[in-house]
Structures are given as C-alpha cells and as structure tokens.
N, C-alpha and C positions, 0 to 999 in steps of 0.2 A: 654776297655778290662777288664774283671773282672774274676779273678781265684778264686773266693770264691764259696764254694761248695753251698752256701745258695741260690745262684741265681737258682739253679735247682728246688726250693720249689715251686709249685704252689700257686696261689691266693688261700687265704682259708686254707691253711695247718694248721694241728694242730701244727707242731713243730715250724712252722713261728709264730704262734699266741703267743706260748709259750715264742719264742725268743723275740717278741715284748714286752710280758710281764716285760722279766727280764731287757731290754733295757729301760723301763721307770726310772729305778733307778741304772743300772750298764751299764758298757761297755762290748760288747764281742770282741772287738778288743785287742787282746794279743799278743804280742812280748815274745819270750823266748829267754834270753843269757843262754846258754848252757857252764857250766865252769866246767873244767877238771884240776885235780892237781895231777901229776905223781909222785911227789916225796915228799909231804908233805899232812898233814891231812887238809881237807877245815875248821876246827875248830882252825886251826892255827892262831893266832893275826895278822899276817903279810899277809896272804892270804885274812882274812876278811877285813882288812883295803883295800886291793886293789880291792875286791868286792865293798865296802862302796863308794870307791873313785870313782867307774863308777856310781854308785847310785846318787851320790851327783851332777855329771854332767849331767846326765839324769833327774834328779828330783830335782830341786835345792830348790823349793818352795813346802815346805811339806804343805799337806791339803789345796792348794791354786794353780791356774795358774800364779799368779803375786805374786812379794815380793820385798822388798828393801833389799838386801843383802848387800849392801855398808851403807845403815843406812844414806845416805845422804837426802833422801825424794824426789831425782829427777830422778835418774836412775833406774828404775824398770827392774827386771830380768821376764822374762817369760817362763815358759815351758809349754810341752803339754801332759805330765803324769798325770794320774790320782792317780795312787798308784804305787809301788813297793812292791813283795812279795818274801822275799828270807831268806835264815838264818840269814844274816847280819841285815836286817830289824828287824826281831823278837828280836835279841840280842840289837838292838840299842834301841827298844821299851822297852824291860824290863830293860837296863841300866839307861833310861833316866825317867822310870815309877815312880821311889820314889818321886821326887819333885811333880809330877802330883798326885800322890796318897794323899800326904800331902796337897795339894792345893784344890783337890777334896773333902777330908773329910773335911776341913775347911768350905768350900764353900757349900757343902750339908747341913753341921750343920746350917750354917748361914741363907740358905733359908727354911730350916724347922721350922726354929725360928718365921718365917712371918707367918700371917694370910694368908688363903686362897686366893688366887687371889692377893696378895701383893707381889710385886718383890723387893720392898726397903722397909727395914725397920731398926732396931736399930741392930739386930742381923746379918742382911748381911753385914750392913757398918762395924760392928765389925769385920766381916770374912774376908772382903778386907784388912782391916787395918791389922789384924794378917798375912794374906799370905804375905803383903808385907814388914812385919818385918822379917818372916821367910825366904824370897827369899834370903837374904845376907848369909844365910846358906848352901844354895843348893850347892854350889861349893865345900864347904867343906865337906858335909856329903851325898850328892846325885850326881848321874852321868847325864852327859848330853846326846845329842842324837848322840852318837858314839860308836864305839867297845869298850867293857869294857875291863879289863885288862884278862890274860890269865885264871886266878882263876875263875873270873866271868863267862867266856865263859863256862868253863870246867864245872860248877856248873849247870848252865841253861841248857846246852846240855844235860847232864846227867839226868835232870827231863825229857827228851823228849824220855828217854827210859821205858819200862815196867818193872816190878819187875823182870821177867826172863832173862831179857838182851836185847829182841827184840825190835825194834825202833817202835815207834808209827806212825799210819798213817801219822800225820801232820810232823813228821821229815822225812818220807818216800818220801813226796811230794816236800821236799826241798834239802834233801842230801841223798846219796848213798855211800854204800860201794861196790863197783864194781871191781876194780883191784888190783893187789898187788902193794903197795906202792914202789917207786923207780924202776918200772919195764921198763922205758923207757921214751924218748921223747914222749909227748902227742901229737905231729904234726907228727910223722912219722906213715905210713902207717902200719908198722907193729904192731904197737900200738894199731890202731884201729882194727885190725883184732885178735888180741891177746894180753891180758893185765894182764894175772895171774889170780888170783881169789882173792875173797873176804879177806880181813886180819883183821876187825874189824877197819878200818881206812876210815873214809869218804873221798872219793876221787872223787866224782862227785856232781855238785850242780846246781840249777837253779836259774835264776831270772826273775819272772813273772813280765812282764811291761805292764800296763794295758794304753792304750792310748785313746785320745779325738777323738770322732768321726769327729771333725773338721780339725783334722791332716791330712798335707799331707804326706802320708806313704811314698812315693818314696823317698822324701828329708829327712826325718827323718831317714831311714834306711840307706840311704849313709852317713848322718852325723854320726851314731852311728858306723856304719862299719868303717868309716875314723878313728873315737875316738878310737875305740878298736885297731886299727892296728898302730895307733900313740902311744899309752900307751904300747903296747908289745915291742916296740924299745925302750921307754924311760927310762932312767938308774935312777933306785931310791936306797935309802937304805935300802935292804931287807935280808941280811944276819943277820944270828941269831946264832952266835958261841957259846954262852953261854946257850942256849935252855930256855931263861926267857919269851920268845914271842916277844922281844921288837929288832926291826932293829938296828943292829950294823952301824958303819959307811963305809961299804964296800958297793960299788955300785954294782949292778945287774940289772937284767931286768926280764920280765915275761917267755923270751924265753930259756933261756940256761938252759940245763938239770944238768950240774955240778955247775956252779956258779950262777945260778938264781933260780927262783921259779918254774920252769917248769910249768908253769900256762897258760891255753889257756880258751878264753872266744868268742864263736861263736855264731853268730844270727841264731834263728830259730822259729818256732813257725807258727800260722796260718798267721799273719799280713806279716812276711817276706817270706813264701812260697807263698801267693798269689802275692805280688809285684814280686817274682821271675817267676813265671808264666806268669804274664803280660808283664814283660820287654823281656822274653826270647821269648816269642810268636812272639813280633815284629821282635825281631831280629833275629829269626829262619826264618821266612817268606822270609827275604832277603838272606840267605843261602840257602834255599832248592829250591825257586822257580826259579832262574837263571839255575840251574842244571836240573831241569824239563824240561825248554826251549829247553837247548841243546840236553836232551835225546829224547824228542819229535822230534825236528828238525832234528836230526840224523837219527831217524826211517823213518820219512817222506821222508829224503834224499835217503835212501837205498832202499826204495819200488818204487819210483817214477824217480830213475836215470838209471834204466832197468837192473842194476848189476844182480839181481836175475833171469832175465830172458835171458839175453847174455852173463852174466859172466863179468870179469873185462876189457875184450877187447870192449866190446860194451858198455859201462858205458856212460852216457850221464848226466855230472854234471851241466850244466847249466838248463837243463830241470829239475833236481832234485831240485837246488835252485829254481827256479820258483815255483814250487809246495810248497815248504816250505815257501815262502813268502806269496802266493796266499791262502794258507789253514791255516799258523798260524797266519799272521798278525792280522787279524781279531779276532781271539780267544784270543790273546794275549791283544788286545785292551779291548774286553770284560770283561777279568779277572780283569783289571784296574778300568773299569766301575764299576763293580759289587761291589769291595771292597771300592771304592771312594763313590758309593751310599750309602753303610752301614755307613761309617763315616759321610756323608751328613745328614744322616736323624738320627743320634744319636743311633743307635743299638746298645745294650749292648751285646758285645760278648765274649767267652771264647776261650781257646787255640785251641778248636775243629775247629774253624775258618781257622786254619792254612791249612787244608786239602782242603779246597775249590778252592784254586789256582791250584794246581796239578789235582784234579779233572775234573775241568772245562776245562784246558787246553788240558787235553788227551781226553776228549769227544768230545768237540768244534771242532778240526779239520776235523773231520770226514764229518760235514756239507759240508765244501767247498770241500772236495774231492769228495763227490757225484756229486755236480756240475761239477767240473774241468774233472772229469772222462767222464759224459755225453756229456760234450762240445767236448772232443776229439773225441767221437765215433759220432759225428754228421757231415754232410756234408754239402758244401755251404759256403756263406761268413761268415766271423767273427760274424757281427751281426745276420745273420739268425742262426747259430750254439748255440749262447748263448741264443737266443729267444726259440729254441726248448727244449734246456736243462733247462731253467728255468720255461718252460710250463709242462715239466713232471717230471724233479727230484726234482722241486721245491715244488711240492705237496708231495713227500716221506719226503723230510727235514721237511716239515712244521708236518707231522705226526710224525716222529721220534722226534722232539722237544716236541710237545704236549704231547706225551707219557712220554718221559724222565722228563718233567716238573712234570707231575702227579705223578711219582715214587718220586722225590725231594720233593714235596710240602704236601705229605702225613705225613711228618714229622711235620707239623705245627699241627697235631691233637694230639701230646704229650703233655703232661701237663707240660712239662719240657722247660722253656723259651729258654734256651741255644741250645735245639736241634731244637726247632721251628726256632731259627735264622739260625741255618745251613741249615735247608731245605728251608728257604725264601732265603738265599743268592745263593744257588746253583738252585734252579728254577728261581730266577730273573736272575743269570748268564746265565742259557740255553735261556731264551728269548733274553736277549741282545746279545748272541752268535747268534742266528736265526738271528736277526735284521740285526747287523753288517754285517753278512755272504752275506744275500742277498742284502745288499747294496754295500759292498766291493770286495767281490770276483768277481762279473762279471765284476767289472771295472779293477782290477788287472789283469785278465785272458785276458783281451783285451789290455790292456796297455804291458804286458809283452810279448803279442803274444805266449801263450802257445801252443805247437803242440807236440801231443804223438802219436807214432804209437801202432798200437793193436798187442796185442800177446795172444796166447790161454792161457787157464787155465793150471796151472801145474798141471801134470800128478798125484801128491800124493791126489790131491783132488778127482780126478776119482777114485782111489782105496779107498779113505775114504768114497766116498758116496755110493758106490757099497755095503758097509756092510749093511745099514738099508734097501735099496732096495732088497736085496737077504734074509735077514735075520730079517725082520721087526719084526716080532713077539719075537724074541729072544731078539731083542735090548730093545723092550717096556717092557718085562718081566725083563730084567736085572735094567731098572731103576725104574720099581714099586717095585722091591725088596730091592733095596738100599733105595729109598723113605721111605719105609716102616719102616726100620731099623732106618733110620735118625730120623722119626717122631715119632718112640717108643723109642726104647733103648738110642738113641742119646739125644733126647731131655730130657730123664729122668735124664742123665748125665752130663749135662750141667747147672752149678750152676749160680746163678746170684751172682755177688761179686763186691762192689763198694769198690776199692782199691784206696783210696783217695792221696795215696802220690806215685802211679804209673800214675797219671794225671799230675805231676810235673816233670820238667826235672831232670832226677835221677843224673847229676854230679855237680848239685849246691850244695856248702858247706851247705845252710840252710837245703835242703832236706836230705842229708845225715846225719846232725846233729839231724834231727827230727826222722831217723829212728833209730838212736843210741838211742835218750832220749826215744822212745818207748819202746825198748830193755831195756835200763837199768833201767828206773823209772817206768815200766809198765804204761805209760802215753802217752799224745799226742793227743788224741780225748778228747779234755777238754768239760765238761758237767756241767751243773748246776741244782740242784733242787731247786724250788721256795718255800719257807715255809711262809705261812700266818700265822703269830702268833706275837704278841705283847710280846715284850722281854724287856720291862721296864714298870715299874707302878707307881700308883698313886691311894692310898686308899682313899683318901679323895673328889675326884671326883665323877660324876655320871655314869661314865663307870665302869661296873663292870668286864668287859672284862680284864681290865688290873691289875686286884688284884692279880693274882698269876704269874708274870713273871718268877720266879724261875722253877716252875711247865713246864712251857713251854721250857726252856731251857734242862730241863732234859729230856723231851720227844724228842726234838732235838738230844741231845746226844745219846738217845736209837736209834733213826732212823740212825744216822750217824754209829752206831756200827753195825746194820743191814745191811747197805750198804756195809761196808768193808767185810761183810762175802760174797758177791757177788763175784764170779770167776772173774778174770781180772779187778776188779773195786777197787778205792780206794776213801775214801770220807773223805772230812776235813770242819770244820764250825767253827763259833765264839768260840765254846766251846773250840777248840784246843789253842786259844790264852787265854784263860781263866784257862786254864791247865799250860800254859807257864809262866804266868804273877804273880809273887809273891807279897806279901805284905811287903814292906820295905820301910816304911815311913821316911824320913829324919830328922823330929823331933821329940821331947816328952818335957816334963818338966811343970812345975807348971804353966806358963800362958797359955797353950794350955788346961791343964786339968780343970784350972778356966774357961775357954772361954765354954767347954763342960757343967760343971755345972751351969753356970750362963745363959746358952740359954734355952729357954722354950721349952723342947724336951721330947718326950714319953720316958721312962726308958730305953725300950728295944733298943732305938736308942744310948742314951748315955752310956748304956753298949757294945753296938756294938762298937761303935767309940772307946771309951777308950781300948777295946781289940785289935783293929786294930792298936792303936799306941803302943802297948806293944810288943816290939821286941823279947821277951823272948816267947811270945806266938805264935807269927806269923812268926817267923823268917824262918822257912822251908816251910811254908803253901802257896798254890795257891789261886786265888780268888775262883777256883773251889772246893778247898777242903773246905774252909770256906762256902761255899754257900751249899755244900751236906752233909757235915760231921759236922754242928754246935757244935754238943756235944762234939765233940773229942778237940773242942778249947774254950769251955765255952761259947759260943754264943747263944743268945736266941732262934735262929732257927724261930722266928715269921716272918710273911709275911712282916712286917713293915722293920725289921732287915735286910731280904733278899733285897728288894727293895733298901734300903739304900746301901748295900752292891755293887748292881749293878750298882746303878748311880756313885758310887765310881769308879767302874771297867771302866765304860765307858768313865770315864773323865779322868781315868789313862792314857788311850790309845790315840794316835793322831787320828784326824779326818778321816785322810787319810787311816790309817791301821784299824780303826773300820769299814768303809763305804765300805770296801774290801768283808765284810759279812752283814752289817745290812743297811737298808736305813735310810734316816735322820728323819722318823717319828716313826722309832724304831718298826714298825709293819710289817717288810716283811724282810726275811733274806734268805740268800743260803747256799745249801750245794754243795760245788767244788766235783764234781765227775770225775776223770780222769779213761779212758780207754786204754789200747796199740792200736796200729793199727793193728788188728787179722782179719781173715776173718769174713765176714759179718754176717754168721751164727752163729758163735760165738758171736759177737758183738750183734745181735737180741737176743739170750739167755739171755747176761748180763743185756742188757736194759730190757728186760720183767720182770725180777726179779727183778729190781731196781723199777719198775714201779709197782709190787706187794706189795714191801714194802711202798712206798711212799702212796699208797692207804690207808694204816693201820693207818697212822697218821691223829690224830686229836688233835688241841690246846685246852687249857683251854677255849680261848674264842670263840670257834667252827670253827677256821680256819683249813684248811688242807694243804695238799702238791700237788703241781702240778708234773706230770710226768716230767721225764729226759728231757732236751732239751740241744742243743749243738751239736758238731760235730757226734757224735755217734748216737744221735737221727735222726740228718738229712740222714746220709749215711742209716739208716733203713728204713725211708720214701722214700728216693730217689731210693733205690734197690727195692721198692715194686711198685713204678712207673714205673719202667722199664720193667717188664713182662707184665703190662696191657698195655703199650703205644705202646711195640713192637707190638702186636695184633692189636692195633687200627690203627696205622700207614699201617702195612703191608696190613690189610684187604682194608682199603680206597684206596690204592694202585691199588691192583689188581682188586678191583671192577670197579674203575673207568677208568682203562686201558681197561679192557672188555667192557665196555660201549661205550668207544672213539671208540675202533676198529669196534664195532657190527655198530656204526652209519656210519663209513667210509665205511665198507665192506658192509653194507645193511644185514649183515647176522650174527645173535648171535653165531651160530654153529661155524661158520669159524672164529670168534673172538675168541673163546674158544682154538680152537685146536692151532691158532697163539700163545696165551697165555701160553698154557700149559709148553712148555719149561722153561718158565720164572718162572712158579708156582713149578715146577720140581728143578730149581736151588736153589729156595729160600727154600724148603722143606729140601734139602741137607746141607744146613746152619748146622743144628745141629749135622751132622755127622762130619762134618769138624772142628766145634769148639771142639765137644767131642774129636776127636782123635787128636787134636793139644792142650788139654787141656785149651782151651780160654773161659774165664769165661763171662756171659752176664753182659756188664757194660754200664756206660754212652758213650762209644765210639762204642761198638760192636752193641749195640741195633739199631744202624742205618742201619746195614748191610743190611737187607733185604729190606728195602724202597729204599737202594742206587742201589742194583741189581735189581729190579723192573725197575728203571730208566735206568740203564746201559744196561739190558741185553733183554728189549723187543725191542730194535733198530736192533738185530741179526734177530730176528725172524719176524719181519715185512718185511726186506727186501728178505727172502726168500718166504714168504707168497705171496708178491707181484709179483715176478717172477712167482711162480706157476700159479698164476691166469690171469697173464698176456698171458700165455701160453695156458690156457684153461683147465687145469688139464691133468690128466694121468701120468702114471709111469714115461714115457719119459720126459714130463714136468719137473715134481718133480726132476727127476735125473740131468736134464739139468740146472734147476734154482739154485739147491744145489751146483753143479759145479761151474758153472758161477759165484755163490755169495762168494763161499768159500774162494777165495782170498780176497776179499772185508772184510769179516770178520777176517780174519787171520791178516790182516793189522790193522783193528781197534782194535783186541785184543792186538797186540802188542804195538801199538803207546798208548794205554791206559795203559798197563802195564810199560812201559818205565814211563810215566807220575807220575804213582803212587808209582813207585818205589824209588822216591827220598824221599817219607815219611820215610823210613828207616832211614834215616839220621837224623829223629827227635829222640832226647834221651829222649822221653818220653816213658815209659815202655808199657802204655796202647794203644799207637798207632801202636805198631809194629805188636802184633798179629792182631790187626784189618785191617791192609794193608795186612797180610798174608791171611786171611782168604778171604777177598776182591778179591784178586789177583787168588787165587785157584778156588773161586766160579765165576769170569769172564771168566776162561776158561771153567770152566763147561759150564756157558752159552751159550758160543759160540759151544761149543761140543754138547750140547743140541739141539740148532739150527740147527745144520749141520747135526746131526745123529737122535735125537729123533723125530725132526718135520718131517723129510722126511719120517721116520720110521710108523709116524700116518698117513700122507697122503697116503703111499703106501698101509698101512693096510685098509685104508677106501675104495682106490680103488679095492682092492683085494675081499672086501666084497662087492663089488657093489653098494657102497652108493656114491662114488665119491666126491671129495673135492670142486669142483667148478661146476657151471651149464654152459654148452656149451663151444666152443672152445675159445672164448675169454669174458670168465664168467665175472671177475673183471671188466675188462674195459667198458664192455657195460653196466654193472650193474650201474657203476658211470657215464656212458655217457661220457667217456672218449676217446672211438676210434669212429671216423667217418670215412667216406668213402674215403677221401683225406688223402694221406699220409703224405703230408705236414704238416698237422693239427694234427699228432698224439701226443696224451695227455696223457700219463699214468704215472704211479706212480714212476716209476723207472729207467727200461733202456728199449732200444728198443726191440721188440718182432721181434725175427729173429728164425731161425731152432735150430741153436745151439748157446746160449747165451755166448757171452765173454765180459769180462770185459776190459777195456783198461790198459794195465800193460805194 
C-alpha cells in the first residue's frame, strides 16, 4: 500500500525526473513535528530546551548515522535521521559556531600555507597544534551544541527580523506568531478553532525531520509518537518564577495550562500522512466491507423472500436465505480471491483500492441472480432446469461480464499507475466473479433445492414504461436537452482539482495538523528548486568555473528574493544560514597573530583572517554581511578573501546542517519553496511564476536552475493528466463496448442503440458534478469508466428481450416491463453495496460515491425510459429495431425448432414476459 502522490506520476514524467535529480543528493522523506506553545514564547529557553530534547532523542548522532555516545568504543548508537531543521537547531548551530569558526580559520590558514596539491606541510601541522591548544579555552569562551542563554537567544532571533520589524522568510519557515498568548489549552477543540490574534510573540513552530530512504517509516513514526506522548506526561523542572529563562525546582509537564508549559508536539508531514493513509486503508476495509455484506444480503433477502409481492403474510424467509447464499457466496469468494491475487502479485495499490470490495460485491451478485431466476422459470427435473438455464442465461451473463470488464479495463489506459491498478483489480474481479458464478451457483442451487413461485411484474413498471411508449419524442427531447446542457455549461463549470489532504483520512491527527500547518505557516506543499552553481572556490586550480562562488551566492539570494514575491510561496536557501550565523571566534592573542604572520599567505588572506579575529569589528556582523559588504568592515573584498570567508563559514556549521542546502561536492544547492494547500488553479499559477523566475537564473560557471519539483509540482502534473486520461479511458470503454455488442448482435446499428443510454448517462456526469460542486480529481476521474462497466448491463437485458420478441412496440413494452423489476433490484443492491463507502472518512471518496449513485440510477432510468423511447421512435418511423419476429435469436442461431433446445440470451420467449419474483 502506498499513499504517496508521487506514485501517480507516469514513466518519463518531468516532475519525476526532477525528483530523481534531487534525490541523488537529498532525501524527500520529510516528517514535520508541529509545535504549539499556548502560554509562552517559542523563544523561551525552557521551551527551546524541550524541543532540543526531542531532537536529541530523534537524532543523537550529528552528521552521521552511527556514533559512540558513551565513549567506550563498544556500544554504538544508530539513528535514521539525516537532518533536523528547526529554530532550536539554528540556535544550537549559532551557539556552537564560535569554536568551529576559530578552528576553521586556523585550519584554512594552515592549508593555504601548503603548496598546491600538498595536504601535509609545516603550516598545516602548526595549525593542528594551535587548534589543540585553543580547544582548552572553548568551554570558557565558546558555546557547545546546545540551547544558549536567553540573552543570546533574543539576540540571534532578533537578527531574523527585517529593519521594519517584519520576520524574514527564514524565520517564517521555522516559527510564527498566530495566536494570543495564554488564550487557552492548546489541546482543547476551542483553541484549535479560535485562539485569538497575533500579539508579536512566537507561539507556533515546526521541526522538519528528514529521514533515510532505508528507514521503516511505520516503526519510526510509532516510536516517535510514543516518545512524544511519554514526554508530555513526564515531570520536568520547567517553572520560571523569576523570568530569567532558567527553570526553577518546581516540577511540571507539557500538558498543564496553568502549572505547566502548555506545550504540544504533533507529528505531521508527507511521511506520517502517507503512513496514515496506508494503515487506515487496511483498517477501514475491514470496517466497511462487512457492512457492505450485510446490506447486500439484506437487499437480496427482501427481493427474494416474496415480501414485495405478497406482503408480510406471504414472506418466505427460507427462500430468501437460499438466494442470499447462492448469489452472495460466489461473489464474496471472488472479492477475497481478487484482493489475494493483488497481494500475491505484489501490485502496489493506493487507498482507492478500498472501493474495489463494495463495487465487486454489489455488481457480482446479479450474475448468480440471472441464473437462479431462469432456473426457477424452467420446467422439468432439476438437472434439466439447470441445463436450460445455463445454456440460455449463461450467455447473457457472459456478455454482461465482458462489457463490464471493458468498462473497468479502460482505466488501464490512464498514465497513472494507481488508477490502472483499480481498473485491473475491478476487471480481474469481474472475471473471477463470472468464473466462480458459473461453477458455484449451479451446484449451490441444486444442493439447496431452490424453488421460487412466479409473480407478475409490479404495476409501477407498467405505468413507467407507458411514458416512453406514448411520449417517445418528448422523452428523447428531454434527454438531448439535458445532455447538451451537461456537455456545454456543465463541463465548463467542472474544475480539475487535486485536493491532496482530501485523499487522506480527515480525522487523523497528522492530517488535521497538516491543515493547521498549511493555514498557519502558508506551507505544507514542500517543494525544491535545484541550483547548479559552485558555491565554494579555488583560484589556484584549472577550473575557472569556481573562481567566484560569492557571486553565485548573491545570484541565489536574488532568486530567493524573487521567489518570495510569488503569491502563496516562501523560499529559503543557504543564504538564510549565512545571514543568521555571526562571527564570534573564541580566541585571539599574540600566539594566533604570530601564526598568521608567519604563515606564507597572500596579504588579503592575512588581512581577512586578522579582521575576523577582531571582535570589535565583527561583533554584530554575520557571514553574509562580511561577504556582501566588505568595505563596511575593512575587508579586502577580493575573490581570494571571499573564498577564504566561505570556507570558514562552511567549516563553522555542522555537515548535517550544511547538507540541508548544499551537496557534498559544493556544486549543487537547494532553495526550499513552501506553498500552502490551496486550490490547484492557484497552485498552478504560483508554480508557473516560480518556474519563470528560475528560468532567468544563470550561475557564473554557466549553470542554471531547474523548475520547481516536489508536492505542488507533482499535484499540477497529475492534475493535467486527469483530464486527458478521462477522455482516453472513456473513449476506449465506449468504442470497445460498441464493437463487442456489434459482434454479438451482428448489427452495428443495434449495438449503438443499446449503448446510447450508457453514453447519455456518462454525458450527464458533468451536470451532476457541476450541480453538486464536485471537482474532477484522482477519484472522480474514474466515474465515466465505472459507469460504462455498470450501466451497460441494464441496456443489454432490455435489448436482449426486445430482440427475442422480434421487435415491435408491444415487444418493446413487454421487454421493458418484464426487465424493470430486475433492473430495479440490480440498482438497489448495487446502491446498498456502495452506500457503505460513505463510512470512509476520506473527503474525496464521498462526492465520488454520491455522483456514482446518482448516475447509477440515471443509467437504470435511461435503460428503462430512453432505450424504449429510441426503439419506439424507430418503429414509428418504419425503420424497425430488429429484423423478423425472432430477429436476434435467429441471427445468432440460438433458436431451433425443438422447444427443449431453446437457447437465447436471457429469458424465455413468451407472449407476456414475466420475471420470477
């Protein structure tokens, strides 16, 4: 089971290609922990320490998947996290950067003192010695990888605001001011619906957790959820009565609004939602399928216990139960055979496979009913009755199965694999239903000794059929008018819209939090723009493309700024970290300056290094300030100086954090672009604007920027596929159905008239979808093909009867009346089976089922009203619907002179056709 939207992309997809390019260096498996602080500022040291504690549990090994936390060299700790990005990690990076800046400066100076291609030399050795000496002062003057003091927190966060007080795009990605502080318990439903207004205090934050592709997501999510739940209950010292940001010795926990932190962390993001869809689909199948069995069995019992014909006094419960077993058991077996076959063949399925069970169950029972009904009509011994039933109705069941398979198999012609799988599952299921019906129904009928009395058709069907017989032109006119409205106005007003969250169970906490995250952060549709540009340099090698990495970074910053002007888009790149990380080396002094002066270095490098170590000059400066405004700080501003500065910056942050944005070769970098979950038309507009900006980017070394990839781009491409695939699958279904019926009927014109009600029903889907405000989505795109598979059954039975009776208005009327009850039963039982899908708490499923049910009854009405009206019109025009008094049977060689060898497609030819009810 796969709940990932990416599986809908076809082979050769441009978005798929871009995702593949990104995945060469980065993962797209991202989990979000959504953090809410109801009573305190997210920047409160006590809250940040709790966030950091969660990060340490999830990712104990920085920049590695294994580490020796105990230091004993024996027990290694493993984690599956590639990186974590949050306000906490940024603060810990900044706090611990000073020792790394010192080490980076000294190491870089030592390496620059070596000759080209020489890694070990006197200056490099001297640098190592000097770094070892200065390590002893790191604890005294520098910070470690932990949450710093409240003053430092306030200073660093303050740098993440613009001069006008607005937050930078980088901060907006990590924390937001959404609610009024102290408004209420963050876990209360009232808080989720209304939490006041922004009050300039950050109360929402996120922790982005990137996972290894090798991880068992299900296990990791379960363990993480259990850890968060345990930490909510754990008593900690988190009170801060004097307001210094240091917890006093008064125990509390996350949950208490008054005594605790009023803090909540909830898992969401693509990985947890995908896992929720997967888990939920299996769980849900066993919730709705038993109900479908009960409803279908109840429908069969009502129709075949004679309660409708004789009332409660003449009810035959034993007869009803026998029909339930005879018609239901083969279908039930077929459903499990089908799902078992899908599992055995390792077909990857999505949540849409849930609908396979109810649809097969609803459709499959009719095959057994046709055989048992005909069996009850026949006379003679049990074996003679069954032989006659199979030799006649068996062919009609076969024809129904073939045309139904055609409707379903047409879904294979869509370019989206999950929809293809639904088509394969449904068509395979119908084949299995047919096979098991032909083998099991005769035996069950004989074993249970089914005996049913004959009943005349209900009077309601006589009155209904009189309408198309007497007012044939009016009926056709009304249908044509409604179809024209549907095909023009209706179709124009049906929008294509991929609602990704609508494909997930709406009551799952991860889905609810993702909706909140989308609203609060204008995010959720995670995207990436891949930049081909060298962001580190070396002027001494033969590659001129890496001589000006600073200019490449400036161009990346310009592109990031352009992307942030796009409506509903927010972008962040490595430049955000450069703007957030300051220069605060932990050492200075004579020994270090002697090392700089004694190392054979270019003057601009010596000058740059000396200024970096001067706290008075660099105290309030970030790396980005020094890189882009060198004159303000007395820096040379030469290419060599900029390259040295960049090398120091990259060495000053952990590999894990750097590789969020830059690959290990320093020649590719990512701009992360977030968009909220908004209608697909708005998403498409935003994606187009983003791609227009990326097209303008060119790096110094001639590289460019790829188009946006990720969730939003995938949704747009899948949305475009929906429209084309709908027409492809629908066209195939109708054309192949026409050909099949033409071969069987040996009359292309008659096959067209038989298919006309189905075509009419399919054409009316746009009117129904328009009036119900249902969008064309990954689920509703299957409506047309499913309707062909379901609806053609109705028309076939009436057409068969008309041809058996040789045509003529009386034959048309008799056939429609005689088949009416059968159609009514099929529609009721199918509806009962599909009604259970309303229990699926997935928003996209419910409108799909509603449209299917409405059009199912439209298909039945079209077969019972429109089809007779068409044939009556042909008769009145003198064209005639069939040739001769036994046209269809004689054409197919099914009627012979001996009555015992009657072999027709559906029912016995009698003057007044009656079904057995």
